[in-house]
Backbone as JSON, one array per atom type, in Angstrom:
{
  "sequence": "MSGGCLGGTAGGYLQRLIDRVKSIQITDNPNLFFRQKLYNTVDGAALIGSSKVKNQNLWVQSRNKFLSGKDYVNLLKTKIACLPTAARCARGRPAKDKYCRAGCPRKETLNHVSQACPRTHGKRIQRHEAVVNYLKRACENRGFEVTADPLYKTSVGNRKPDLLAKKNDKILVIDAQVVGDPVDLERANNSKISYYRDNVELDQQIQAQHGSPDISYLGATLNLRGVWSAKSVFDLVDKFKVLSRTDVPVVSTRVLIGTFASFTMFNRSTARAMRGKHS",
  "N": [[0.84, -1.19, 0.0], [0.52, 2.25, -0.77], [2.46, 5.05, 0.45], [1.05, 7.43, 0.27], [-1.58, 6.69, 0.63], [-1.6, 5.92, 3.3], [-0.97, 8.2, 4.65], [-1.99, 11.09, 6.69], [-5.13, 11.55, 8.5], [-7.11, 8.91, 10.07], [-9.75, 9.02, 9.24], [-9.52, 10.46, 6.86], [-8.04, 8.71, 5.31], [-9.86, 6.58, 5.06], [-11.85, 7.85, 3.59], [-10.51, 8.29, 1.19], [-10.2, 5.66, 0.3], [-12.9, 5.01, -0.11], [-13.53, 6.79, -2.18], [-11.88, 5.76, -4.15], [-13.0, 3.22, -4.6], [-15.48, 4.03, -5.58], [-14.71, 5.21, -8.0], [-13.95, 3.0, -9.42], [-16.36, 1.6, -9.55], [-17.95, 3.21, -11.19], [-16.79, 2.95, -13.59], [-17.07, 2.14, -17.01], [-16.07, -0.17, -18.17], [-14.8, -2.46, -16.27], [-12.81, -4.46, -16.59], [-11.13, -3.39, -18.57], [-10.3, -1.15, -17.17], [-8.73, -2.19, -15.01], [-6.87, -3.55, -16.52], [-5.49, -1.5, -17.82], [-4.44, -0.26, -15.58], [-2.63, -2.22, -14.78], [-0.87, -2.3, -17.01], [0.32, 0.15, -16.76], [2.13, -0.1, -14.76], [5.46, -0.84, -13.5], [6.16, -3.58, -13.67], [4.11, -4.52, -15.25], [4.17, -3.35, -17.75], [5.41, -4.7, -19.89], [3.52, -6.52, -20.65], [1.66, -5.44, -22.28], [0.97, -6.14, -24.86], [-0.53, -8.41, -24.59], [-3.34, -8.67, -24.84], [-3.7, -8.36, -27.52], [-3.33, -10.55, -29.07], [-5.09, -13.37, -29.73], [-5.78, -16.02, -27.52], [-3.15, -16.43, -26.62], [-2.52, -16.56, -23.96], [-3.78, -18.79, -23.07], [-2.82, -21.03, -21.79], [-2.73, -20.37, -19.13], [-5.28, -20.55, -18.01], [-6.3, -23.0, -18.75], [-6.23, -26.62, -18.61], [-3.09, -28.18, -18.78], [-1.3, -30.68, -19.95], [1.36, -30.82, -20.35], [2.7, -29.33, -18.52], [3.91, -29.42, -15.25], [2.61, -28.99, -11.89], [4.44, -27.49, -10.41], [6.0, -26.32, -12.44], [4.03, -24.79, -13.66], [3.42, -22.86, -11.7], [5.92, -21.6, -11.53], [6.14, -20.52, -14.1], [4.05, -18.7, -14.09], [5.03, -16.9, -12.18], [7.2, -15.96, -13.61], [5.91, -14.8, -15.77], [4.58, -12.57, -14.63], [6.69, -11.26, -13.62], [7.65, -11.55, -10.94], [9.79, -12.78, -9.8], [12.5, -13.21, -7.5], [14.69, -11.07, -8.05], [17.64, -9.01, -7.52], [17.08, -6.28, -7.89], [14.3, -6.21, -7.66], [13.93, -7.14, -5.05], [15.02, -5.04, -3.69], [13.22, -3.0, -3.65], [11.75, -0.32, -2.02], [13.71, -0.45, -0.15], [16.21, 1.32, 0.22], [18.92, 1.04, 0.95], [19.73, -1.42, 0.15], [21.64, -3.42, -2.07], [21.12, -3.28, -5.52], [22.3, -4.08, -7.79], [23.64, -6.23, -10.39], [24.47, -9.47, -9.34], [26.36, -10.93, -10.61], [28.34, -9.26, -11.27], [27.96, -7.44, -13.31], [27.64, -4.07, -14.56], [24.93, -3.25, -14.18], [21.5, -2.93, -13.16], [20.05, -5.61, -11.41], [17.66, -6.92, -12.88], [14.87, -8.92, -14.08], [14.82, -8.67, -16.8], [17.5, -7.95, -17.4], [18.86, -10.22, -16.41], [17.88, -12.33, -18.01], [18.33, -11.48, -20.61], [20.84, -10.27, -21.05], [22.96, -10.79, -19.22], [26.15, -12.32, -18.82], [26.22, -14.78, -17.48], [23.99, -16.21, -18.26], [24.09, -16.75, -20.94], [24.2, -19.18, -22.43], [21.7, -20.3, -21.82], [20.01, -18.45, -23.0], [20.47, -18.99, -25.7], [19.48, -21.61, -25.82], [16.77, -21.15, -25.29], [16.01, -19.66, -27.53], [16.5, -21.61, -29.51], [14.57, -23.46, -28.79], [12.19, -22.25, -29.6], [12.67, -22.04, -32.38], [12.99, -24.75, -33.12], [10.42, -25.7, -32.59], [8.94, -24.3, -34.51], [10.13, -25.36, -36.79], [9.37, -28.09, -36.7], [6.63, -27.72, -36.95], [6.41, -26.65, -39.54], [7.39, -28.83, -41.05], [5.46, -30.75, -40.45], [3.39, -29.76, -41.89], [4.01, -30.24, -44.45], [6.16, -28.87, -45.57], [9.42, -28.57, -46.97], [12.25, -28.25, -45.12], [15.03, -26.18, -44.41], [17.55, -25.64, -42.1], [19.17, -22.83, -40.72], [20.35, -21.67, -43.19], [23.04, -20.27, -45.06], [23.79, -17.2, -46.53], [25.82, -15.19, -48.49], [26.29, -11.78, -48.83], [26.85, -8.45, -50.2], [26.47, -6.66, -48.17], [26.91, -8.04, -45.92], [26.74, -11.27, -44.24], [23.81, -13.3, -44.37], [21.76, -15.22, -42.37], [19.16, -16.81, -41.88], [16.91, -18.41, -39.52], [15.25, -20.47, -40.48], [14.44, -21.91, -43.65], [11.73, -22.59, -45.48], [10.14, -24.65, -47.84], [7.48, -25.27, -50.03], [5.98, -26.75, -52.65], [6.05, -24.21, -54.95], [6.3, -22.22, -53.16], [8.1, -20.23, -50.9], [9.2, -19.76, -47.63], [10.91, -17.63, -45.53], [12.07, -17.68, -42.38], [12.68, -16.12, -39.3], [13.45, -16.15, -35.9], [13.03, -14.42, -32.75], [13.63, -13.46, -29.36], [12.8, -10.87, -27.48], [13.61, -8.1, -25.23], [11.99, -6.74, -22.23], [11.49, -3.84, -22.52], [11.16, -3.47, -25.23], [9.48, -2.57, -28.21], [7.21, -4.68, -29.59], [6.06, -4.88, -32.18], [7.58, -3.13, -33.7], [10.08, -4.34, -33.45], [9.58, -6.76, -34.73], [9.01, -5.91, -37.35], [11.49, -4.81, -38.01], [13.07, -7.09, -38.0], [11.98, -8.52, -40.18], [12.52, -6.7, -42.27], [15.28, -6.76, -42.31], [15.96, -9.01, -43.75], [14.2, -9.03, -45.99], [14.7, -6.63, -47.37], [17.1, -6.96, -48.59], [18.34, -7.2, -51.6], [20.18, -8.84, -52.93], [20.12, -11.17, -51.39], [17.52, -12.04, -51.89], [17.73, -12.59, -54.62], [19.61, -14.67, -54.61], [18.22, -16.71, -53.26], [16.1, -17.11, -55.01], [17.52, -18.07, -57.26], [18.61, -20.4, -56.21], [16.42, -21.98, -55.51], [14.65, -21.77, -57.57], [12.3, -20.23, -57.68], [10.35, -17.27, -57.52], [8.58, -16.67, -55.56], [8.72, -15.62, -52.65], [8.5, -15.19, -49.19], [9.0, -13.28, -46.25], [9.26, -13.82, -42.84], [8.82, -12.98, -39.41], [9.27, -14.37, -36.18], [8.37, -13.25, -33.38], [8.66, -12.72, -29.97], [8.41, -11.51, -26.57], [10.44, -11.7, -23.55], [8.61, -12.49, -21.65], [6.89, -14.14, -22.9], [5.03, -12.94, -24.57], [3.47, -12.38, -27.63], [4.28, -10.83, -30.81], [1.76, -9.22, -32.62], [1.7, -9.1, -35.41], [3.46, -11.16, -36.08], [1.99, -13.43, -35.3], [-0.24, -13.18, -36.97], [0.97, -13.54, -39.5], [2.17, -16.12, -39.24], [0.08, -17.79, -38.43], [-2.53, -17.02, -39.51], [-2.08, -16.1, -42.18], [-0.04, -17.66, -43.53], [-0.32, -20.18, -42.47], [1.48, -21.69, -40.94], [1.55, -22.22, -38.23], [-0.97, -23.35, -35.9], [-3.8, -22.01, -34.1], [-3.78, -23.19, -31.61], [-1.13, -23.67, -31.23], [0.0, -21.28, -30.51], [-0.16, -20.47, -27.64], [1.45, -22.53, -26.71], [4.03, -22.06, -27.73], [4.48, -19.69, -26.37], [4.74, -20.68, -23.75], [7.1, -22.11, -24.07], [8.97, -20.07, -24.34], [8.71, -18.82, -21.83], [9.52, -20.9, -20.14], [12.19, -21.01, -20.9], [13.06, -18.46, -20.09], [12.69, -18.64, -17.31], [14.49, -20.69, -16.81], [16.87, -19.37, -17.33], [16.9, -17.57, -15.2], [17.12, -19.41, -13.07], [19.61, -20.61, -13.66], [21.24, -18.35, -13.41], [21.15, -17.88, -10.64], [22.35, -20.15, -9.66], [24.89, -20.12, -10.65], [28.35, -19.15, -10.25], [29.92, -17.54, -11.71], [31.54, -14.5, -12.64], [31.44, -11.2, -13.97], [33.68, -8.57, -14.97], [33.53, -5.38, -13.5], [33.16, -1.83, -13.11], [32.97, 0.49, -10.35], [29.69, 1.2, -9.32], [27.38, 3.92, -9.24]],
  "CA": [[0.0, 0.0, 0.0], [1.38, 3.41, -0.93], [2.55, 5.97, 1.56], [0.01, 8.43, 0.11], [-2.82, 6.15, 1.2], [-1.47, 5.8, 4.75], [-0.75, 9.51, 5.25], [-3.16, 11.82, 7.15], [-5.95, 10.96, 9.55], [-7.79, 7.66, 9.72], [-10.95, 9.37, 8.48], [-9.12, 10.85, 5.51], [-7.63, 7.48, 4.62], [-11.07, 5.85, 4.74], [-12.54, 8.56, 2.52], [-9.79, 8.04, -0.06], [-10.56, 4.31, -0.13], [-14.27, 5.06, -0.63], [-13.47, 7.46, -3.48], [-11.25, 4.85, -5.11], [-13.99, 2.21, -4.94], [-16.49, 4.67, -6.43], [-14.16, 5.41, -9.34], [-13.98, 1.7, -10.09], [-17.74, 1.22, -9.78], [-18.55, 3.98, -12.27], [-16.09, 2.65, -14.83], [-17.9, 1.38, -17.94], [-15.45, -1.48, -18.43], [-13.84, -2.74, -15.18], [-11.67, -5.24, -17.09], [-10.24, -2.44, -19.22], [-9.75, -0.28, -16.12], [-7.65, -2.88, -14.3], [-5.85, -3.87, -17.5], [-4.66, -0.31, -18.0], [-3.68, -0.08, -14.33], [-1.51, -3.16, -14.82], [0.08, -1.91, -18.04], [1.0, 1.37, -16.35], [3.09, -0.41, -13.71], [6.79, -1.26, -13.97], [6.15, -5.01, -14.02], [3.05, -4.84, -16.19], [4.33, -2.68, -19.05], [5.8, -5.67, -20.93], [2.37, -7.37, -20.98], [0.67, -4.61, -22.98], [0.54, -6.81, -26.08], [-1.2, -9.68, -24.28], [-4.72, -8.71, -25.33], [-3.72, -8.16, -28.97], [-3.22, -11.86, -29.73], [-6.06, -14.28, -29.16], [-5.42, -17.33, -26.97], [-1.75, -16.64, -26.27], [-2.43, -16.85, -22.53], [-4.72, -19.87, -22.77], [-2.18, -21.99, -20.88], [-2.93, -19.94, -17.74], [-6.6, -20.92, -17.51], [-6.72, -24.34, -19.17], [-5.37, -27.73, -18.19], [-1.96, -28.39, -19.7], [-0.65, -31.93, -19.54], [2.8, -30.7, -20.54], [3.25, -28.55, -17.41], [3.65, -29.88, -13.88], [2.14, -27.92, -11.02], [5.59, -26.65, -10.07], [6.33, -25.52, -13.63], [2.94, -23.82, -13.86], [3.63, -21.76, -10.75], [7.14, -20.88, -11.92], [5.86, -19.75, -15.31], [3.24, -17.55, -13.68], [5.94, -15.94, -11.55], [7.99, -15.35, -14.68], [4.99, -13.98, -16.58], [4.28, -11.31, -13.96], [7.99, -10.7, -13.19], [7.76, -11.47, -9.49], [10.94, -13.57, -9.35], [13.29, -12.39, -6.57], [15.96, -10.48, -8.48], [18.14, -8.03, -6.56], [16.38, -5.01, -8.07], [12.95, -6.33, -7.11], [14.03, -7.27, -3.6], [15.47, -3.77, -3.12], [12.15, -2.01, -3.68], [11.43, 0.18, -0.69], [14.87, -0.66, 0.74], [17.25, 2.08, -0.49], [20.28, 0.64, 1.31], [20.02, -2.76, -0.39], [22.28, -3.41, -3.39], [20.22, -3.75, -6.57], [23.08, -4.36, -9.0], [23.79, -7.64, -10.77], [25.4, -10.23, -8.49], [27.42, -11.5, -11.45], [29.35, -8.24, -11.47], [27.64, -6.53, -14.42], [27.29, -2.72, -14.1], [23.51, -3.05, -14.48], [20.59, -3.39, -12.12], [19.68, -7.02, -11.58], [16.25, -7.14, -13.19], [14.64, -10.13, -14.87], [15.2, -8.33, -18.17], [18.96, -8.07, -17.51], [19.28, -11.6, -16.16], [17.53, -13.24, -19.11], [18.66, -10.95, -21.93], [22.16, -9.67, -21.23], [24.01, -11.23, -18.3], [26.99, -13.41, -19.35], [25.92, -16.05, -16.81], [22.85, -16.91, -18.86], [24.23, -16.75, -22.4], [23.83, -20.5, -22.95], [20.25, -20.49, -21.68], [19.36, -17.63, -24.03], [20.55, -19.74, -26.96], [18.55, -22.74, -25.72], [15.4, -20.62, -25.39], [15.82, -19.35, -28.95], [16.42, -22.86, -30.26], [13.29, -24.11, -28.49], [11.2, -21.64, -30.48], [12.99, -22.4, -33.77], [12.7, -26.17, -33.32], [8.97, -25.86, -32.65], [8.53, -23.82, -35.83], [10.63, -26.32, -37.79], [8.48, -29.26, -36.68], [5.32, -27.3, -37.46], [6.54, -26.56, -41.0], [7.53, -30.19, -41.59], [4.16, -31.42, -40.31], [2.49, -29.2, -42.9], [4.47, -30.61, -45.78], [7.26, -28.04, -46.06], [10.81, -29.03, -46.91], [12.85, -27.21, -44.27], [16.47, -26.08, -44.24], [17.87, -24.85, -40.91], [20.36, -21.96, -40.74], [21.04, -21.51, -44.48], [23.94, -19.11, -45.06], [23.89, -16.47, -47.79], [26.81, -14.12, -48.43], [25.92, -10.62, -49.64], [27.8, -7.34, -50.09], [26.24, -5.93, -46.91], [27.11, -8.98, -44.82], [26.09, -12.57, -44.33], [22.44, -13.45, -43.87], [21.6, -16.6, -41.94], [17.87, -16.97, -41.2], [16.77, -19.66, -38.77], [14.61, -21.52, -41.28], [13.92, -21.68, -44.99], [10.75, -23.65, -45.7], [9.65, -24.65, -49.22], [6.38, -26.19, -50.34], [5.69, -26.47, -54.06], [6.89, -23.07, -55.36], [6.22, -21.21, -52.1], [9.26, -20.24, -50.01], [9.1, -18.94, -46.43], [12.15, -17.39, -44.79], [11.58, -17.41, -41.02], [13.7, -15.86, -38.28], [12.83, -15.97, -34.59], [13.76, -13.62, -31.76], [13.01, -13.2, -28.06], [13.3, -9.54, -27.15], [13.49, -7.69, -23.84], [10.77, -6.09, -21.74], [11.18, -2.49, -23.0], [11.16, -3.43, -26.69], [8.2, -2.57, -28.92], [7.17, -5.95, -30.31], [5.76, -4.72, -33.61], [8.75, -2.51, -34.33], [11.14, -5.36, -33.51], [9.23, -7.74, -35.76], [9.19, -5.27, -38.66], [12.94, -4.7, -38.25], [13.55, -8.44, -38.33], [11.56, -8.82, -41.55], [13.24, -5.81, -43.18], [16.68, -7.18, -42.35], [16.09, -10.01, -44.82], [13.4, -8.69, -47.17], [15.25, -5.48, -48.1], [18.39, -7.33, -49.18], [18.04, -7.68, -52.96], [21.08, -9.96, -53.25], [19.59, -12.36, -50.72], [16.35, -12.47, -52.66], [18.19, -13.17, -55.89], [20.26, -15.96, -54.34], [17.2, -17.69, -52.92], [15.4, -17.42, -56.26], [18.38, -18.9, -58.11], [18.83, -21.69, -55.56], [15.19, -22.78, -55.41], [13.89, -21.67, -58.8], [10.98, -19.63, -57.48], [10.37, -15.89, -57.03], [7.52, -16.52, -54.55], [9.43, -15.66, -51.37], [7.94, -14.36, -48.12], [9.88, -13.18, -45.09], [8.44, -13.8, -41.63], [9.47, -12.94, -38.11], [8.59, -14.99, -35.04], [8.85, -12.33, -32.34], [8.03, -12.7, -28.65], [9.31, -10.97, -25.56], [10.89, -12.69, -22.56], [7.45, -12.92, -20.87], [6.04, -14.99, -23.72], [4.02, -12.16, -25.29], [3.7, -12.42, -29.08], [3.97, -9.75, -31.75], [0.51, -9.51, -33.32], [2.04, -9.33, -36.82], [4.03, -12.5, -36.16], [0.91, -14.42, -35.22], [-1.03, -13.06, -38.19], [1.71, -14.16, -40.6], [2.43, -17.55, -39.03], [-1.16, -18.54, -38.21], [-3.63, -16.69, -40.42], [-1.7, -15.88, -43.58], [0.74, -18.74, -44.15], [-0.75, -21.45, -41.88], [2.61, -22.45, -40.4], [1.1, -22.63, -36.91], [-2.4, -23.26, -35.61], [-4.08, -21.18, -32.92], [-3.4, -23.92, -30.39], [0.33, -23.62, -31.08], [0.42, -19.96, -30.01], [0.19, -20.51, -26.22], [2.53, -23.5, -26.46], [5.29, -21.36, -27.96], [4.63, -18.77, -25.25], [5.28, -21.41, -22.6], [8.49, -22.45, -24.37], [9.76, -18.89, -24.02], [8.69, -18.63, -20.38], [10.38, -21.95, -19.57], [13.56, -20.58, -21.14], [13.37, -17.31, -19.23], [12.85, -19.12, -15.93], [15.74, -21.46, -16.78], [17.94, -18.38, -17.22], [16.88, -17.09, -13.81], [17.65, -20.49, -12.24], [21.04, -20.7, -13.95], [21.88, -17.17, -12.84], [21.28, -18.03, -9.19], [23.23, -21.29, -9.34], [26.24, -19.88, -11.16], [29.24, -18.27, -9.48], [30.72, -16.77, -12.67], [31.42, -13.06, -12.45], [31.99, -10.3, -14.98], [34.4, -7.42, -14.41], [32.77, -4.14, -13.58], [33.62, -0.72, -12.3], [32.07, 0.84, -9.25], [28.49, 1.89, -9.76], [27.01, 5.03, -8.36]],
  "C": [[0.88, 1.24, 0.0], [1.36, 4.29, 0.29], [1.47, 7.03, 1.5], [-1.31, 7.98, 0.7], [-2.79, 6.16, 2.72], [-1.34, 7.15, 5.42], [-2.05, 10.16, 5.7], [-3.92, 11.07, 8.22], [-6.61, 9.68, 9.08], [-9.03, 7.93, 8.89], [-10.64, 9.74, 7.05], [-8.73, 9.65, 4.68], [-8.86, 6.69, 4.18], [-11.81, 6.51, 3.58], [-11.85, 8.34, 1.17], [-10.08, 6.65, -0.6], [-11.96, 4.29, -0.74], [-14.29, 5.69, -2.02], [-12.88, 6.55, -4.55], [-12.23, 3.78, -5.55], [-15.06, 2.79, -5.86], [-15.99, 4.84, -7.86], [-14.14, 4.11, -10.12], [-15.41, 1.32, -10.46], [-18.36, 1.95, -10.97], [-17.83, 3.77, -13.6], [-16.96, 1.78, -15.73], [-17.38, -0.03, -18.13], [-14.41, -1.77, -17.35], [-12.62, -3.52, -15.65], [-10.65, -4.33, -17.76], [-9.55, -1.55, -18.2], [-8.55, -0.95, -15.45], [-6.53, -3.29, -15.25], [-4.9, -2.68, -17.69], [-3.84, 0.0, -16.75], [-2.45, -0.98, -14.32], [-0.45, -2.7, -15.81], [0.85, -0.65, -17.69], [2.0, 1.15, -15.21], [4.42, -0.84, -14.32], [6.76, -2.7, -14.45], [5.13, -5.35, -15.09], [3.23, -4.28, -17.59], [4.63, -3.66, -20.18], [4.64, -6.56, -21.37], [1.34, -6.65, -21.84], [0.17, -5.27, -24.26], [-0.28, -8.07, -25.84], [-2.6, -9.77, -24.89], [-4.82, -8.59, -26.84], [-3.66, -9.47, -29.75], [-4.13, -12.85, -29.02], [-5.41, -15.58, -28.71], [-3.96, -17.49, -26.56], [-1.56, -16.94, -24.78], [-3.35, -17.99, -22.1], [-4.15, -20.88, -21.79], [-2.43, -21.64, -19.42], [-4.23, -20.51, -17.19], [-7.04, -22.33, -17.88], [-5.75, -25.4, -18.66], [-4.29, -27.96, -19.24], [-1.18, -29.6, -19.23], [0.86, -31.86, -19.67], [3.48, -29.92, -19.42], [2.9, -29.2, -16.09], [3.13, -28.7, -13.07], [3.25, -26.95, -10.66], [5.96, -25.75, -11.24], [5.28, -24.44, -13.86], [3.13, -22.61, -12.96], [4.85, -20.93, -11.14], [6.92, -20.02, -13.16], [4.98, -18.54, -15.01], [4.11, -16.48, -13.03], [6.77, -15.21, -12.6], [7.13, -14.39, -15.5], [4.76, -12.62, -15.94], [5.53, -10.68, -13.34], [8.08, -10.53, -11.68], [8.86, -12.39, -8.95], [11.87, -12.67, -8.54], [14.66, -11.98, -7.1], [16.38, -9.42, -7.46], [17.38, -6.71, -6.67], [14.97, -5.08, -7.49], [12.98, -6.39, -5.59], [14.44, -5.96, -2.92], [14.38, -2.7, -3.13], [11.75, -1.61, -2.27], [12.55, 0.01, 0.31], [16.08, 0.01, 0.09], [18.67, 1.61, -0.22], [20.68, -0.7, 0.69], [20.58, -2.66, -1.8], [21.33, -4.01, -4.43], [20.96, -4.12, -7.85], [23.34, -5.86, -9.16], [24.85, -8.33, -9.92], [26.49, -10.92, -9.29], [28.51, -10.48, -11.75], [29.09, -7.3, -12.63], [27.28, -5.15, -13.86], [25.85, -2.36, -14.45], [22.68, -3.52, -13.29], [20.14, -4.82, -12.44], [18.17, -7.15, -11.68], [16.1, -8.45, -13.95], [15.04, -9.89, -16.32], [16.71, -8.48, -18.35], [19.41, -9.52, -17.39], [19.03, -12.48, -17.38], [17.99, -12.76, -20.48], [20.11, -10.56, -22.13], [23.28, -10.25, -20.37], [24.81, -12.39, -18.89], [26.7, -14.77, -18.71], [24.88, -16.87, -17.57], [22.92, -16.99, -20.38], [23.77, -18.08, -23.01], [22.33, -20.74, -22.89], [19.48, -19.64, -22.68], [19.35, -18.36, -25.37], [19.56, -20.9, -26.94], [17.1, -22.29, -25.86], [15.07, -20.3, -26.85], [15.66, -20.62, -29.77], [15.12, -23.6, -29.99], [12.18, -23.56, -29.38], [11.42, -22.08, -31.93], [12.64, -23.86, -34.04], [11.19, -26.44, -33.39], [8.44, -25.43, -34.01], [8.95, -24.8, -36.93], [9.72, -27.55, -37.86], [7.11, -28.91, -37.27], [5.34, -27.21, -38.99], [6.59, -27.95, -41.63], [6.2, -30.95, -41.53], [3.15, -30.94, -41.34], [3.03, -29.37, -44.31], [5.56, -29.75, -46.37], [8.57, -28.82, -46.0], [11.61, -27.93, -46.24], [14.37, -27.32, -44.24], [16.75, -25.17, -43.05], [19.17, -24.08, -41.12], [21.07, -21.9, -42.09], [21.86, -20.22, -44.48], [24.02, -18.5, -46.46], [24.84, -15.29, -47.61], [26.4, -12.99, -49.37], [26.93, -9.5, -49.39], [27.63, -6.54, -48.81], [26.37, -6.86, -45.7], [26.36, -10.28, -45.03], [24.67, -12.51, -43.78], [22.21, -14.93, -43.59], [20.28, -16.74, -41.17], [17.79, -18.32, -40.49], [16.24, -20.79, -39.65], [14.29, -21.01, -42.68], [13.02, -22.86, -45.31], [10.17, -23.53, -47.11], [8.56, -25.7, -49.39], [5.85, -25.83, -51.72], [6.61, -25.32, -54.51], [6.9, -21.96, -54.31], [7.4, -21.35, -51.15], [9.0, -19.28, -48.85], [10.46, -18.84, -45.77], [11.74, -16.9, -43.41], [12.75, -17.19, -40.08], [13.01, -15.52, -36.97], [13.69, -15.07, -33.71], [12.93, -13.49, -30.49], [13.61, -11.91, -27.55], [13.02, -9.2, -25.69], [12.19, -7.0, -23.51], [10.49, -4.74, -22.39], [10.95, -2.4, -24.5], [9.74, -3.45, -27.25], [8.16, -3.79, -29.84], [6.95, -5.78, -31.81], [6.94, -4.09, -34.35], [9.88, -3.52, -34.48], [10.85, -6.37, -34.6], [9.41, -7.16, -37.17], [10.67, -5.13, -39.01], [13.53, -6.04, -38.66], [13.2, -8.81, -39.77], [12.36, -8.0, -42.56], [14.69, -6.22, -43.36], [16.93, -8.17, -43.49], [15.4, -9.55, -46.11], [14.04, -7.59, -48.01], [16.62, -5.75, -48.71], [18.15, -7.99, -50.55], [18.91, -8.87, -53.34], [20.61, -11.26, -52.61], [18.41, -12.92, -51.5], [16.76, -13.16, -53.96], [18.84, -14.53, -55.68], [19.24, -17.05, -54.03], [16.41, -18.1, -54.17], [16.22, -18.36, -57.14], [18.54, -20.3, -57.54], [17.6, -22.58, -55.65], [14.28, -22.64, -56.63], [12.5, -21.11, -58.66], [11.12, -18.21, -56.96], [9.36, -15.64, -55.91], [8.12, -16.69, -53.15], [8.77, -14.71, -50.39], [8.85, -14.42, -46.91], [9.03, -12.96, -43.84], [9.32, -13.69, -40.39], [8.62, -13.68, -37.08], [9.1, -14.26, -33.8], [8.0, -12.43, -31.09], [8.96, -11.95, -27.71], [9.58, -12.02, -24.48], [9.76, -13.19, -21.67], [6.47, -13.74, -21.7], [4.93, -14.27, -24.44], [4.41, -12.07, -26.76], [3.55, -11.05, -29.73], [2.71, -10.14, -32.51], [0.77, -9.81, -34.8], [2.64, -10.72, -37.02], [2.94, -13.56, -36.2], [0.05, -14.37, -36.48], [-0.34, -13.77, -39.35], [1.8, -15.67, -40.44], [1.15, -18.38, -38.95], [-2.18, -18.28, -39.32], [-3.23, -16.67, -41.89], [-1.04, -17.1, -44.22], [0.49, -20.12, -43.52], [0.42, -22.32, -41.42], [2.25, -23.02, -39.03], [-0.42, -22.61, -36.86], [-2.58, -22.37, -34.38], [-3.66, -21.88, -31.63], [-1.89, -23.93, -30.17], [0.79, -22.33, -30.4], [0.74, -19.98, -28.52], [1.31, -21.49, -25.9], [3.89, -22.84, -26.65], [5.54, -20.34, -26.84], [5.23, -19.47, -24.03], [6.73, -21.82, -22.83], [9.41, -21.28, -24.01], [9.84, -18.68, -22.51], [9.55, -19.67, -19.67], [11.84, -21.55, -19.73], [13.98, -19.41, -20.28], [13.56, -17.74, -17.79], [14.13, -19.93, -15.79], [16.94, -20.52, -16.67], [18.04, -17.86, -15.8], [17.48, -18.14, -12.88], [19.15, -20.63, -12.42], [21.8, -19.54, -13.32], [22.13, -17.35, -11.34], [22.2, -19.18, -8.79], [24.68, -21.03, -9.72], [27.04, -18.97, -10.23], [30.13, -17.43, -10.41], [30.48, -15.28, -12.47], [32.06, -12.31, -13.61], [32.73, -9.18, -14.27], [33.51, -6.19, -14.53], [33.42, -3.06, -12.73], [32.64, -0.44, -11.19], [30.86, 1.56, -9.82], [28.14, 2.97, -8.76], [25.79, 4.66, -7.54]]
}
């Protein structure tokens, strides 16, 4: 409870609570009211895309035979960012060190632990591969011939997408990414697509190699909390039928499992990076 609520007389505090309840009662859409309250918080900001993609959080409310009770609880903690990182544990405790225990000159947030800390580099790769492997199996199950990590050399640098899937004369170039909390999902997905699509030499090489000009470039973009880019889901599910709607929450759980694995690895590891004194 905030200090502003506790300040003043008991009668004043009670009146503020009554006013707050009234403001909720007169709201036309209580779900929208509380959703916006969540998205305006530090921990809730990364979930703002949750309502933009249908069924991506279905694993939360439905039975999932692939998740144990322990895993389910851990994934929920990861989803709402309530894992005990140093920065979170230091809230309201100014004297407590909030910097990375691995020695990085950064605050130890879940975003730092899972996206940047050297301790968790291997787990980041495994999380990415979990998404790519799921997409690969989905393509193969739908009759695509799939090549993993094809390398193309161009004048502006090498291009190595995660997957190239071909079915008849249709070619899909797919690249996956798991981005951090502060990253705009749609902007990140568009940048990923442009990285490949805007390279004319790449397009020409793929056409020459596979004998077809029908090439589409897709991004599979989620953030570390398992929230999908809406454009990614539209392309993969609705437009090109690489995934089904039931696959969407499954991939979300794969990302959350990877993020929690990074957190676990971070706490078990004793490796340290060099850092200067922080202020």
